[in-house]
PDB file of N, CA, C and O in Angstrom, chain B, residues numbered from 101:
ATOM      1  N   MET B 101       0.843  -1.169   0.000  1.00  0.00           N
ATOM      2  CA  MET B 101       0.000   0.000   0.000  1.00  0.00           C
ATOM      3  C   MET B 101       0.892   1.238   0.000  1.00  0.00           C
ATOM      4  O   MET B 101       1.785   1.362   0.838  1.00  0.00           O
ATOM      5  N   ARG B 102       0.658   2.128  -0.913  1.00  0.00           N
ATOM      6  CA  ARG B 102       1.424   3.368  -0.965  1.00  0.00           C
ATOM      7  C   ARG B 102       0.580   4.488  -0.369  1.00  0.00           C
ATOM      8  O   ARG B 102      -0.528   4.762  -0.831  1.00  0.00           O
ATOM      9  N   LEU B 103       1.112   5.123   0.649  1.00  0.00           N
ATOM     10  CA  LEU B 103       0.409   6.211   1.313  1.00  0.00           C
ATOM     11  C   LEU B 103       0.727   7.525   0.624  1.00  0.00           C
ATOM     12  O   LEU B 103       1.831   7.704   0.109  1.00  0.00           O
ATOM     13  N   ILE B 104      -0.222   8.441   0.609  1.00  0.00           N
ATOM     14  CA  ILE B 104       0.079   9.745   0.026  1.00  0.00           C
ATOM     15  C   ILE B 104      -0.149  10.892   0.998  1.00  0.00           C
ATOM     16  O   ILE B 104       0.486  11.938   0.869  1.00  0.00           O
ATOM     17  N   TYR B 105      -1.042  10.721   1.967  1.00  0.00           N
ATOM     18  CA  TYR B 105      -1.346  11.813   2.865  1.00  0.00           C
ATOM     19  C   TYR B 105      -1.844  11.250   4.185  1.00  0.00           C
ATOM     20  O   TYR B 105      -2.609  10.287   4.215  1.00  0.00           O
ATOM     21  N   ALA B 106      -1.407  11.856   5.265  1.00  0.00           N
ATOM     22  CA  ALA B 106      -1.888  11.463   6.587  1.00  0.00           C
ATOM     23  C   ALA B 106      -2.023  12.704   7.447  1.00  0.00           C
ATOM     24  O   ALA B 106      -1.248  13.653   7.323  1.00  0.00           O
ATOM     25  N   GLU B 107      -3.018  12.682   8.320  1.00  0.00           N
ATOM     26  CA  GLU B 107      -3.277  13.816   9.193  1.00  0.00           C
ATOM     27  C   GLU B 107      -3.716  13.289  10.553  1.00  0.00           C
ATOM     28  O   GLU B 107      -4.527  12.367  10.643  1.00  0.00           O
ATOM     29  N   TYR B 108      -3.172  13.887  11.609  1.00  0.00           N
ATOM     30  CA  TYR B 108      -3.570  13.511  12.960  1.00  0.00           C
ATOM     31  C   TYR B 108      -4.919  14.137  13.282  1.00  0.00           C
ATOM     32  O   TYR B 108      -5.141  15.321  13.030  1.00  0.00           O
ATOM     33  N   ASN B 109      -5.820  13.332  13.842  1.00  0.00           N
ATOM     34  CA  ASN B 109      -7.142  13.807  14.229  1.00  0.00           C
ATOM     35  C   ASN B 109      -7.208  13.804  15.760  1.00  0.00           C
ATOM     36  O   ASN B 109      -7.366  12.740  16.360  1.00  0.00           O
ATOM     37  N   PRO B 110      -7.092  14.969  16.403  1.00  0.00           N
ATOM     38  CA  PRO B 110      -7.061  15.016  17.863  1.00  0.00           C
ATOM     39  C   PRO B 110      -8.389  14.628  18.521  1.00  0.00           C
ATOM     40  O   PRO B 110      -8.399  14.218  19.682  1.00  0.00           O
ATOM     41  N   LEU B 111      -9.486  14.747  17.813  1.00  0.00           N
ATOM     42  CA  LEU B 111     -10.787  14.396  18.385  1.00  0.00           C
ATOM     43  C   LEU B 111     -10.936  12.898  18.608  1.00  0.00           C
ATOM     44  O   LEU B 111     -11.615  12.462  19.538  1.00  0.00           O
ATOM     45  N   THR B 112     -10.296  12.115  17.748  1.00  0.00           N
ATOM     46  CA  THR B 112     -10.403  10.656  17.848  1.00  0.00           C
ATOM     47  C   THR B 112      -9.072   9.999  18.208  1.00  0.00           C
ATOM     48  O   THR B 112      -8.998   8.773  18.290  1.00  0.00           O
ATOM     49  N   ASN B 113      -8.017  10.792  18.424  1.00  0.00           N
ATOM     50  CA  ASN B 113      -6.664  10.281  18.662  1.00  0.00           C
ATOM     51  C   ASN B 113      -6.315   9.235  17.607  1.00  0.00           C
ATOM     52  O   ASN B 113      -5.964   8.097  17.918  1.00  0.00           O
ATOM     53  N   SER B 114      -6.423   9.657  16.364  1.00  0.00           N
ATOM     54  CA  SER B 114      -6.167   8.729  15.266  1.00  0.00           C
ATOM     55  C   SER B 114      -5.444   9.451  14.130  1.00  0.00           C
ATOM     56  O   SER B 114      -5.389  10.679  14.070  1.00  0.00           O
ATOM     57  N   ILE B 115      -4.898   8.640  13.242  1.00  0.00           N
ATOM     58  CA  ILE B 115      -4.274   9.140  12.020  1.00  0.00           C
ATOM     59  C   ILE B 115      -5.218   8.790  10.873  1.00  0.00           C
ATOM     60  O   ILE B 115      -5.550   7.623  10.669  1.00  0.00           O
ATOM     61  N   ASP B 116      -5.644   9.797  10.132  1.00  0.00           N
ATOM     62  CA  ASP B 116      -6.477   9.585   8.952  1.00  0.00           C
ATOM     63  C   ASP B 116      -5.547   9.544   7.746  1.00  0.00           C
ATOM     64  O   ASP B 116      -4.819  10.500   7.480  1.00  0.00           O
ATOM     65  N   ILE B 117      -5.579   8.431   7.022  1.00  0.00           N
ATOM     66  CA  ILE B 117      -4.637   8.168   5.935  1.00  0.00           C
ATOM     67  C   ILE B 117      -5.399   8.064   4.621  1.00  0.00           C
ATOM     68  O   ILE B 117      -6.412   7.371   4.530  1.00  0.00           O
ATOM     69  N   THR B 118      -4.900   8.759   3.610  1.00  0.00           N
ATOM     70  CA  THR B 118      -5.442   8.642   2.257  1.00  0.00           C
ATOM     71  C   THR B 118      -4.375   7.968   1.395  1.00  0.00           C
ATOM     72  O   THR B 118      -3.206   8.352   1.450  1.00  0.00           O
ATOM     73  N   THR B 119      -4.758   6.976   0.605  1.00  0.00           N
ATOM     74  CA  THR B 119      -3.805   6.240  -0.229  1.00  0.00           C
ATOM     75  C   THR B 119      -3.941   6.661  -1.689  1.00  0.00           C
ATOM     76  O   THR B 119      -4.883   7.362  -2.061  1.00  0.00           O
ATOM     77  N   PHE B 120      -2.983   6.219  -2.516  1.00  0.00           N
ATOM     78  CA  PHE B 120      -3.029   6.489  -3.953  1.00  0.00           C
ATOM     79  C   PHE B 120      -4.280   5.886  -4.582  1.00  0.00           C
ATOM     80  O   PHE B 120      -4.776   6.389  -5.590  1.00  0.00           O
ATOM     81  N   ASP B 121      -4.790   4.806  -3.986  1.00  0.00           N
ATOM     82  CA  ASP B 121      -5.978   4.141  -4.515  1.00  0.00           C
ATOM     83  C   ASP B 121      -7.267   4.802  -4.031  1.00  0.00           C
ATOM     84  O   ASP B 121      -8.356   4.260  -4.217  1.00  0.00           O
ATOM     85  N   ASN B 122      -7.138   5.975  -3.410  1.00  0.00           N
ATOM     86  CA  ASN B 122      -8.265   6.737  -2.873  1.00  0.00           C
ATOM     87  C   ASN B 122      -8.999   6.021  -1.749  1.00  0.00           C
ATOM     88  O   ASN B 122     -10.190   6.251  -1.538  1.00  0.00           O
ATOM     89  N   TYR B 123      -8.298   5.159  -1.030  1.00  0.00           N
ATOM     90  CA  TYR B 123      -8.848   4.580   0.191  1.00  0.00           C
ATOM     91  C   TYR B 123      -8.550   5.540   1.332  1.00  0.00           C
ATOM     92  O   TYR B 123      -7.483   6.152   1.379  1.00  0.00           O
ATOM     93  N   ILE B 124      -9.485   5.662   2.235  1.00  0.00           N
ATOM     94  CA  ILE B 124      -9.262   6.460   3.434  1.00  0.00           C
ATOM     95  C   ILE B 124      -9.295   5.499   4.622  1.00  0.00           C
ATOM     96  O   ILE B 124     -10.287   4.811   4.859  1.00  0.00           O
ATOM     97  N   LEU B 125      -8.201   5.473   5.350  1.00  0.00           N
ATOM     98  CA  LEU B 125      -8.062   4.585   6.500  1.00  0.00           C
ATOM     99  C   LEU B 125      -7.952   5.421   7.755  1.00  0.00           C
ATOM    100  O   LEU B 125      -7.449   6.544   7.715  1.00  0.00           O
ATOM    101  N   ARG B 126      -8.415   4.886   8.863  1.00  0.00           N
ATOM    102  CA  ARG B 126      -8.253   5.557  10.149  1.00  0.00           C
ATOM    103  C   ARG B 126      -7.495   4.600  11.063  1.00  0.00           C
ATOM    104  O   ARG B 126      -7.939   3.483  11.328  1.00  0.00           O
ATOM    105  N   MET B 127      -6.346   5.062  11.534  1.00  0.00           N
ATOM    106  CA  MET B 127      -5.507   4.276  12.427  1.00  0.00           C
ATOM    107  C   MET B 127      -5.686   4.811  13.847  1.00  0.00           C
ATOM    108  O   MET B 127      -5.320   5.952  14.130  1.00  0.00           O
ATOM    109  N   ASP B 128      -6.239   4.006  14.727  1.00  0.00           N
ATOM    110  CA  ASP B 128      -6.437   4.387  16.124  1.00  0.00           C
ATOM    111  C   ASP B 128      -5.088   4.328  16.830  1.00  0.00           C
ATOM    112  O   ASP B 128      -4.513   3.249  16.980  1.00  0.00           O
ATOM    113  N   CYS B 129      -4.580   5.478  17.265  1.00  0.00           N
ATOM    114  CA  CYS B 129      -3.251   5.535  17.886  1.00  0.00           C
ATOM    115  C   CYS B 129      -3.194   4.730  19.189  1.00  0.00           C
ATOM    116  O   CYS B 129      -2.188   4.078  19.469  1.00  0.00           O
ATOM    117  N   SER B 130      -4.256   4.772  19.976  1.00  0.00           N
ATOM    118  CA  SER B 130      -4.255   4.026  21.242  1.00  0.00           C
ATOM    119  C   SER B 130      -4.120   2.529  20.999  1.00  0.00           C
ATOM    120  O   SER B 130      -3.340   1.857  21.675  1.00  0.00           O
ATOM    121  N   LYS B 131      -4.869   2.008  20.044  1.00  0.00           N
ATOM    122  CA  LYS B 131      -4.776   0.577  19.738  1.00  0.00           C
ATOM    123  C   LYS B 131      -3.448   0.224  19.089  1.00  0.00           C
ATOM    124  O   LYS B 131      -2.893  -0.843  19.349  1.00  0.00           O
ATOM    125  N   ALA B 132      -2.937   1.110  18.247  1.00  0.00           N
ATOM    126  CA  ALA B 132      -1.658   0.847  17.582  1.00  0.00           C
ATOM    127  C   ALA B 132      -0.514   0.806  18.583  1.00  0.00           C
ATOM    128  O   ALA B 132       0.484   0.122  18.356  1.00  0.00           O
ATOM    129  N   GLU B 133      -0.650   1.536  19.694  1.00  0.00           N
ATOM    130  CA  GLU B 133       0.414   1.624  20.692  1.00  0.00           C
ATOM    131  C   GLU B 133       0.244   0.647  21.855  1.00  0.00           C
ATOM    132  O   GLU B 133       1.068   0.640  22.769  1.00  0.00           O
ATOM    133  N   ASP B 134      -0.801  -0.171  21.842  1.00  0.00           N
ATOM    134  CA  ASP B 134      -1.085  -1.077  22.957  1.00  0.00           C
ATOM    135  C   ASP B 134       0.093  -1.979  23.337  1.00  0.00           C
ATOM    136  O   ASP B 134       0.388  -2.128  24.523  1.00  0.00           O
ATOM    137  N   GLU B 135       0.748  -2.562  22.386  1.00  0.00           N
ATOM    138  CA  GLU B 135       1.808  -3.540  22.654  1.00  0.00           C
ATOM    139  C   GLU B 135       3.204  -2.922  22.754  1.00  0.00           C
ATOM    140  O   GLU B 135       4.179  -3.635  22.989  1.00  0.00           O
ATOM    141  N   LEU B 136       3.305  -1.611  22.578  1.00  0.00           N
ATOM    142  CA  LEU B 136       4.612  -0.958  22.590  1.00  0.00           C
ATOM    143  C   LEU B 136       5.081  -0.706  24.013  1.00  0.00           C
ATOM    144  O   LEU B 136       4.282  -0.396  24.897  1.00  0.00           O
ATOM    145  N   LYS B 137       6.369  -0.840  24.222  1.00  0.00           N
ATOM    146  CA  LYS B 137       6.982  -0.557  25.520  1.00  0.00           C
ATOM    147  C   LYS B 137       7.659   0.802  25.429  1.00  0.00           C
ATOM    148  O   LYS B 137       8.628   0.981  24.692  1.00  0.00           O
ATOM    149  N   THR B 138       7.127   1.765  26.198  1.00  0.00           N
ATOM    150  CA  THR B 138       7.647   3.131  26.134  1.00  0.00           C
ATOM    151  C   THR B 138       8.032   3.629  27.519  1.00  0.00           C
ATOM    152  O   THR B 138       7.599   3.094  28.539  1.00  0.00           O
ATOM    153  N   THR B 139       8.849   4.655  27.524  1.00  0.00           N
ATOM    154  CA  THR B 139       9.162   5.407  28.732  1.00  0.00           C
ATOM    155  C   THR B 139       8.439   6.749  28.595  1.00  0.00           C
ATOM    156  O   THR B 139       7.905   7.041  27.525  1.00  0.00           O
ATOM    157  N   PRO B 140       8.408   7.561  29.634  1.00  0.00           N
ATOM    158  CA  PRO B 140       7.779   8.877  29.469  1.00  0.00           C
ATOM    159  C   PRO B 140       8.412   9.701  28.337  1.00  0.00           C
ATOM    160  O   PRO B 140       7.709  10.402  27.610  1.00  0.00           O
ATOM    161  N   CYS B 141       9.733   9.614  28.195  1.00  0.00           N
ATOM    162  CA  CYS B 141      10.423  10.361  27.130  1.00  0.00           C
ATOM    163  C   CYS B 141      10.001   9.858  25.745  1.00  0.00           C
ATOM    164  O   CYS B 141       9.662  10.655  24.870  1.00  0.00           O
ATOM    165  N   SER B 142      10.023   8.538  25.551  1.00  0.00           N
ATOM    166  CA  SER B 142       9.667   8.011  24.232  1.00  0.00           C
ATOM    167  C   SER B 142       8.172   8.177  23.957  1.00  0.00           C
ATOM    168  O   SER B 142       7.777   8.311  22.799  1.00  0.00           O
ATOM    169  N   GLN B 143       7.333   8.172  24.997  1.00  0.00           N
ATOM    170  CA  GLN B 143       5.900   8.404  24.784  1.00  0.00           C
ATOM    171  C   GLN B 143       5.660   9.829  24.312  1.00  0.00           C
ATOM    172  O   GLN B 143       4.828  10.060  23.434  1.00  0.00           O
ATOM    173  N   ASN B 144       6.381  10.787  24.887  1.00  0.00           N
ATOM    174  CA  ASN B 144       6.267  12.174  24.428  1.00  0.00           C
ATOM    175  C   ASN B 144       6.734  12.312  22.985  1.00  0.00           C
ATOM    176  O   ASN B 144       6.108  13.022  22.197  1.00  0.00           O
ATOM    177  N   ALA B 145       7.823  11.645  22.634  1.00  0.00           N
ATOM    178  CA  ALA B 145       8.327  11.675  21.260  1.00  0.00           C
ATOM    179  C   ALA B 145       7.333  11.023  20.308  1.00  0.00           C
ATOM    180  O   ALA B 145       7.138  11.490  19.186  1.00  0.00           O
ATOM    181  N   LEU B 146       6.714   9.952  20.759  1.00  0.00           N
ATOM    182  CA  LEU B 146       5.713   9.249  19.958  1.00  0.00           C
ATOM    183  C   LEU B 146       4.493  10.136  19.710  1.00  0.00           C
ATOM    184  O   LEU B 146       3.972  10.185  18.596  1.00  0.00           O
ATOM    185  N   ASN B 147       4.046  10.828  20.743  1.00  0.00           N
ATOM    186  CA  ASN B 147       2.919  11.755  20.588  1.00  0.00           C
ATOM    187  C   ASN B 147       3.263  12.874  19.608  1.00  0.00           C
ATOM    188  O   ASN B 147       2.451  13.235  18.757  1.00  0.00           O
ATOM    189  N   ALA B 148       4.476  13.421  19.735  1.00  0.00           N
ATOM    190  CA  ALA B 148       4.913  14.483  18.826  1.00  0.00           C
ATOM    191  C   ALA B 148       4.994  13.975  17.389  1.00  0.00           C
ATOM    192  O   ALA B 148       4.637  14.689  16.453  1.00  0.00           O
ATOM    193  N   LEU B 149       5.462  12.742  17.218  1.00  0.00           N
ATOM    194  CA  LEU B 149       5.547  12.155  15.878  1.00  0.00           C
ATOM    195  C   LEU B 149       4.157  12.042  15.257  1.00  0.00           C
ATOM    196  O   LEU B 149       3.977  12.381  14.087  1.00  0.00           O
ATOM    197  N   ALA B 150       3.183  11.576  16.016  1.00  0.00           N
ATOM    198  CA  ALA B 150       1.819  11.421  15.497  1.00  0.00           C
ATOM    199  C   ALA B 150       1.242  12.773  15.070  1.00  0.00           C
ATOM    200  O   ALA B 150       0.569  12.871  14.044  1.00  0.00           O
ATOM    201  N   ILE B 151       1.508  13.803  15.855  1.00  0.00           N
ATOM    202  CA  ILE B 151       0.946  15.123  15.570  1.00  0.00           C
ATOM    203  C   ILE B 151       1.707  15.836  14.452  1.00  0.00           C
ATOM    204  O   ILE B 151       1.100  16.403  13.544  1.00  0.00           O
ATOM    205  N   ASP B 152       3.040  15.802  14.526  1.00  0.00           N
ATOM    206  CA  ASP B 152       3.861  16.579  13.584  1.00  0.00           C
ATOM    207  C   ASP B 152       4.177  15.851  12.289  1.00  0.00           C
ATOM    208  O   ASP B 152       4.308  16.482  11.240  1.00  0.00           O
ATOM    209  N   GLU B 153       4.302  14.526  12.349  1.00  0.00           N
ATOM    210  CA  GLU B 153       4.652  13.739  11.167  1.00  0.00           C
ATOM    211  C   GLU B 153       3.778  12.491  11.084  1.00  0.00           C
ATOM    212  O   GLU B 153       4.281  11.374  11.208  1.00  0.00           O
ATOM    213  N   PRO B 154       2.478  12.669  10.877  1.00  0.00           N
ATOM    214  CA  PRO B 154       1.571  11.521  10.904  1.00  0.00           C
ATOM    215  C   PRO B 154       1.848  10.476   9.825  1.00  0.00           C
ATOM    216  O   PRO B 154       1.581   9.293  10.035  1.00  0.00           O
ATOM    217  N   LEU B 155       2.373  10.887   8.689  1.00  0.00           N
ATOM    218  CA  LEU B 155       2.684   9.922   7.636  1.00  0.00           C
ATOM    219  C   LEU B 155       3.819   9.004   8.075  1.00  0.00           C
ATOM    220  O   LEU B 155       3.773   7.801   7.818  1.00  0.00           O
ATOM    221  N   GLU B 156       4.828   9.551   8.728  1.00  0.00           N
ATOM    222  CA  GLU B 156       5.938   8.738   9.238  1.00  0.00           C
ATOM    223  C   GLU B 156       5.455   7.825  10.362  1.00  0.00           C
ATOM    224  O   GLU B 156       5.864   6.667  10.435  1.00  0.00           O
ATOM    225  N   TYR B 157       4.595   8.331  11.230  1.00  0.00           N
ATOM    226  CA  TYR B 157       4.005   7.522  12.295  1.00  0.00           C
ATOM    227  C   TYR B 157       3.281   6.318  11.679  1.00  0.00           C
ATOM    228  O   TYR B 157       3.495   5.180  12.097  1.00  0.00           O
ATOM    229  N   ALA B 158       2.437   6.575  10.697  1.00  0.00           N
ATOM    230  CA  ALA B 158       1.690   5.494  10.041  1.00  0.00           C
ATOM    231  C   ALA B 158       2.627   4.495   9.381  1.00  0.00           C
ATOM    232  O   ALA B 158       2.415   3.287   9.478  1.00  0.00           O
ATOM    233  N   ARG B 159       3.661   4.989   8.711  1.00  0.00           N
ATOM    234  CA  ARG B 159       4.614   4.086   8.048  1.00  0.00           C
ATOM    235  C   ARG B 159       5.300   3.186   9.063  1.00  0.00           C
ATOM    236  O   ARG B 159       5.425   1.982   8.837  1.00  0.00           O
ATOM    237  N   LEU B 160       5.747   3.756  10.182  1.00  0.00           N
ATOM    238  CA  LEU B 160       6.429   2.956  11.201  1.00  0.00           C
ATOM    239  C   LEU B 160       5.513   1.890  11.786  1.00  0.00           C
ATOM    240  O   LEU B 160       5.943   0.755  11.994  1.00  0.00           O
ATOM    241  N   ILE B 161       4.266   2.234  12.052  1.00  0.00           N
ATOM    242  CA  ILE B 161       3.313   1.260  12.582  1.00  0.00           C
ATOM    243  C   ILE B 161       3.035   0.173  11.551  1.00  0.00           C
ATOM    244  O   ILE B 161       3.105  -1.014  11.868  1.00  0.00           O
ATOM    245  N   LEU B 162       2.722   0.568  10.323  1.00  0.00           N
ATOM    246  CA  LEU B 162       2.365  -0.406   9.290  1.00  0.00           C
ATOM    247  C   LEU B 162       3.530  -1.313   8.904  1.00  0.00           C
ATOM    248  O   LEU B 162       3.320  -2.471   8.542  1.00  0.00           O
ATOM    249  N   ASP B 163       4.757  -0.797   8.978  1.00  0.00           N
ATOM    250  CA  ASP B 163       5.936  -1.608   8.650  1.00  0.00           C
ATOM    251  C   ASP B 163       6.447  -2.416   9.846  1.00  0.00           C
ATOM    252  O   ASP B 163       7.388  -3.199   9.708  1.00  0.00           O
ATOM    253  N   GLY B 164       5.831  -2.229  11.019  1.00  0.00           N
ATOM    254  CA  GLY B 164       6.255  -2.965  12.212  1.00  0.00           C
ATOM    255  C   GLY B 164       7.573  -2.473  12.773  1.00  0.00           C
ATOM    256  O   GLY B 164       8.283  -3.238  13.426  1.00  0.00           O
ATOM    257  N   GLU B 165       7.920  -1.217  12.537  1.00  0.00           N
ATOM    258  CA  GLU B 165       9.200  -0.672  12.963  1.00  0.00           C
ATOM    259  C   GLU B 165       9.092   0.303  14.136  1.00  0.00           C
ATOM    260  O   GLU B 165      10.093   0.893  14.542  1.00  0.00           O
ATOM    261  N   MET B 166       7.885   0.477  14.682  1.00  0.00           N
ATOM    262  CA  MET B 166       7.700   1.484  15.719  1.00  0.00           C
ATOM    263  C   MET B 166       8.490   1.162  16.991  1.00  0.00           C
ATOM    264  O   MET B 166       9.075   2.065  17.589  1.00  0.00           O
ATOM    265  N   GLN B 167       8.520  -0.101  17.415  1.00  0.00           N
ATOM    266  CA  GLN B 167       9.255  -0.427  18.643  1.00  0.00           C
ATOM    267  C   GLN B 167      10.741  -0.140  18.471  1.00  0.00           C
ATOM    268  O   GLN B 167      11.387   0.316  19.415  1.00  0.00           O
ATOM    269  N   THR B 168      11.291  -0.394  17.304  1.00  0.00           N
ATOM    270  CA  THR B 168      12.694  -0.080  17.038  1.00  0.00           C
ATOM    271  C   THR B 168      12.928   1.421  17.128  1.00  0.00           C
ATOM    272  O   THR B 168      13.935   1.859  17.685  1.00  0.00           O
ATOM    273  N   TRP B 169      12.016   2.206  16.590  1.00  0.00           N
ATOM    274  CA  TRP B 169      12.113   3.666  16.661  1.00  0.00           C
ATOM    275  C   TRP B 169      12.065   4.123  18.121  1.00  0.00           C
ATOM    276  O   TRP B 169      12.854   4.974  18.532  1.00  0.00           O
ATOM    277  N   ILE B 170      11.150   3.565  18.893  1.00  0.00           N
ATOM    278  CA  ILE B 170      11.024   3.911  20.312  1.00  0.00           C
ATOM    279  C   ILE B 170      12.288   3.545  21.068  1.00  0.00           C
ATOM    280  O   ILE B 170      12.772   4.324  21.890  1.00  0.00           O
ATOM    281  N   ASP B 171      12.828   2.359  20.792  1.00  0.00           N
ATOM    282  CA  ASP B 171      14.059   1.930  21.459  1.00  0.00           C
ATOM    283  C   ASP B 171      15.214   2.875  21.153  1.00  0.00           C
ATOM    284  O   ASP B 171      16.050   3.132  22.019  1.00  0.00           O
ATOM    285  N   SER B 172      15.265   3.392  19.933  1.00  0.00           N
ATOM    286  CA  SER B 172      16.341   4.328  19.587  1.00  0.00           C
ATOM    287  C   SER B 172      16.168   5.648  20.339  1.00  0.00           C
ATOM    288  O   SER B 172      17.156   6.257  20.749  1.00  0.00           O
ATOM    289  N   ILE B 173      14.931   6.093  20.523  1.00  0.00           N
ATOM    290  CA  ILE B 173      14.670   7.305  21.306  1.00  0.00           C
ATOM    291  C   ILE B 173      15.103   7.083  22.747  1.00  0.00           C
ATOM    292  O   ILE B 173      15.737   7.953  23.343  1.00  0.00           O
ATOM    293  N   ASP B 174      14.769   5.930  23.311  1.00  0.00           N
ATOM    294  CA  ASP B 174      15.131   5.623  24.695  1.00  0.00           C
ATOM    295  C   ASP B 174      16.638   5.497  24.867  1.00  0.00           C
ATOM    296  O   ASP B 174      17.170   5.864  25.915  1.00  0.00           O
ATOM    297  N   SER B 175      17.335   4.985  23.857  1.00  0.00           N
ATOM    298  CA  SER B 175      18.798   4.863  23.973  1.00  0.00           C
ATOM    299  C   SER B 175      19.465   6.236  23.948  1.00  0.00           C
ATOM    300  O   SER B 175      20.511   6.430  24.569  1.00  0.00           O
ATOM    301  N   LEU B 176      18.863   7.192  23.232  1.00  0.00           N
ATOM    302  CA  LEU B 176      19.400   8.558  23.223  1.00  0.00           C
ATOM    303  C   LEU B 176      19.221   9.230  24.587  1.00  0.00           C
ATOM    304  O   LEU B 176      20.043  10.052  24.994  1.00  0.00           O
ATOM    305  N   GLU B 177      18.141   8.873  25.288  1.00  0.00           N
ATOM    306  CA  GLU B 177      17.850   9.431  26.600  1.00  0.00           C
ATOM    307  C   GLU B 177      18.897   9.001  27.621  1.00  0.00           C
ATOM    308  O   GLU B 177      19.259   9.780  28.502  1.00  0.00           O
ATOM    309  N   VAL B 178      19.383   7.771  27.511  1.00  0.00           N
ATOM    310  CA  VAL B 178      20.358   7.229  28.460  1.00  0.00           C
ATOM    311  C   VAL B 178      21.721   7.878  28.282  1.00  0.00           C
ATOM    312  O   VAL B 178      22.450   8.061  29.257  1.00  0.00           O
ATOM    313  N   GLN B 179      22.073   8.225  27.060  1.00  0.00           N
ATOM    314  CA  GLN B 179      23.417   8.759  26.791  1.00  0.00           C
ATOM    315  C   GLN B 179      23.598  10.159  27.247  1.00  0.00           C
ATOM    316  O   GLN B 179      24.678  10.728  27.082  1.00  0.00           O
TER     317      GLN B 179
END
């Protein structure tokens, strides 16, 4: 699936995604983050990512790379 546009919806805490095929998807951020292990620092970074870069947030979730991204944020916090 190729994404073309994503926007954070604060009313539903979700990412609204439009694809090249004109499908509109809604990704519930709370459900997408259920299995992720975060610290307060990485949770704040995750929230900022959803709001400021929703397309990247969606890509990381859909590609299964979000936990790796979170772990990298947490490793920067320790250093």
